[in-house]
C-alpha positions, 0 to 999 in steps of 0.5 A: 766463617769462611771467606765465601760466606763472609763475602756474603755478609758483606754483600748483604750489609742490611745492617751495616750504617756507614756508606763509604762515599770515598771508596764509591768515588774512587771505584767511580772514577777508576770505572770512569778511567776504564771505560773511557779508554775502552771507549776509544775503540768505537770513538775511532772507527771513523779513523780506521775506515779511512785509513784500513778502508773497513767496512761496517760489518767489520767493525761490527765484528771488532765490537763483538770480539771485544764485548763477547770476550767480556760477556764470556768471562765475566759470570765466570769472574763472578762466580769464582770470586763469590767463592774466593773474593780477589781484592787485587785482581781489579789493578790486574783488570785494568792492566789487560785494558791497558795492554788491549789499547796499546794494541789498537793504537798501533795496529795496522790489519784488522787481526791486530784490532781484533786482538787489541779488542779481546785484551780490552775484553778481558780487563772488563771481565776482570774488572766489572764483578768485583768492582761492582761488589766493592761498590756494594760492600761500600753502600752502607745498605744503599744499593741503588745509589752505590750501584748507580754512582759505580755505573756513572762513572763507566757511564761518564767514561764512555761519553768522554770516549768520542769527545777525546777522539774528536779533539785528539784521535780524529787530528793526530791519528790511531797512534794517539790512542797510546796517549791515553796510556797514563789514564790506565796507569792511574786507574792501576795505582787506585785500584791497588789501594781500593784492593787494600781497603776491601781486604782490610775491610774483609778482615775486620768483619771476619768475626761478626755475626751480621745477617745476611739477606735471603731470598725474599719471602714473597718470591718462589724458586719459579719466580726467581728464575721467570724474572731473571728471564724477564730481566734478560729480555729487557737488557735484550730491549735497552743494549741492542738499542743503545748498539745502534746508537753508541756504534753507528750514531756517528754513521747515521748522522754523517749519512743522512745529514752530511755532517763532519766527523769531529761534529758527528762525534760531538753528538755522540758525546751529547747522548753518552752524556745523558746516558750517564745522567739517567744512570746517575738517577736510576738507582736511587729513585730505585731505592726510594719508589721501587726498582720495578717502577724505575724498569717499566718507565726506563724501558717502555717509557723511552718508545714514543722517542725512539718511533720519532728519531728516524723521522727529525732533522738534525737539530732535532736528532740530537735533542731526541737522543737526550731523553732517549739516553736519559730514560733508557740508561736509567734501567740498568741499575735498577735491573742489576739490584733487582737480581741482586736482592732475587738472589742474595749472596751471589753479587758477583755472579749476578754482577758477572751475567749482567755485566756480561750481558751487557757487553755480549748484547751490544756485540751481537747487536753491533755484529748483527746491526752492522751486517743489517746496515751494510744490505738495507742502509743505516736509516733503515736500522734506526726505523727498525730499532725504534720498536724493541723498547715495547719489549718492556711490556715484560716487566708485568711479569715482575714481581714486587719485591719485598726484602727480608732484612733478617739473618738466616 
């Protein structure tokens, strides 16, 4: 059995009964550390605005550099690791994130901020495809649950970033970003152990004849690619709207309600924590009731809340951000696993594409919305973005997937 076919067997694993919860918890925790460190990029924007006098368009370019670097490289990494799994690539990815964080903590110019952001993007491109594959291998067939558990670590880390920034970076300045280096080092050590487990697990399965999932019987090749295009459209809706909140929510609250910087970061934490909860529940619900239903509810169902948000006072704005984050975030795990079911044996490629799209669309959204906010005002941006979830109507074009769980 070749390494490529061996990888496909491990990814499918429909007959595997054991779920390796310790591995899932470890990879989720490392995802938390990775994304916590990365989220400090956005969290320190108000500090950088005061010290380096950057405008919103420049902040958008920093986000674009970080996110597009990750977006372009992740599918390439995923395709390569589908053919040749790299168990020890995960600590290497975290190492790039560590280097980028140190550069960002010392950057005294816009150019150095771009370099630091690019290094963090490279770290993400290496980390996400292979770690998503390991989560699927360890799932015991509970793919939605495993993807949600993996992803909730990332969302939890992203939500911690602004809170830690309010507690540490805001009072102690940009250089305090380097104080989080031990978190990245801890992640490297844990990922090294996970890589060892993955390598030994592959070796143990090398001689097995476990069946590999094939494309669902009721789905044609044309339907697969139409569905992939629809999923990309849904990703656009989700991540452009999320970009408006994750990148500019603090500026929106400061501008519209005149709240202090530290308070705005705490309110951002509330929203990001809600996205973490939504991510956690989306996968298991998809396993039980179907991923298409989760996608329907999570994209289109958030529309009434987004339409109300620009017209509320501070208290209700913060309150409304909770169901928006909770509902919208539940889509991602369902979208990723839905695509993995359509293209079995291509977990690395699918994970790379969709994690890459998450970063790329988020980066393009940050840059475009920053440019628009400088010219029209941040409040207008939120009024315009409120209609993006209507793209969720495209979910009607997705097929009902009936998986074929016997081998080819």
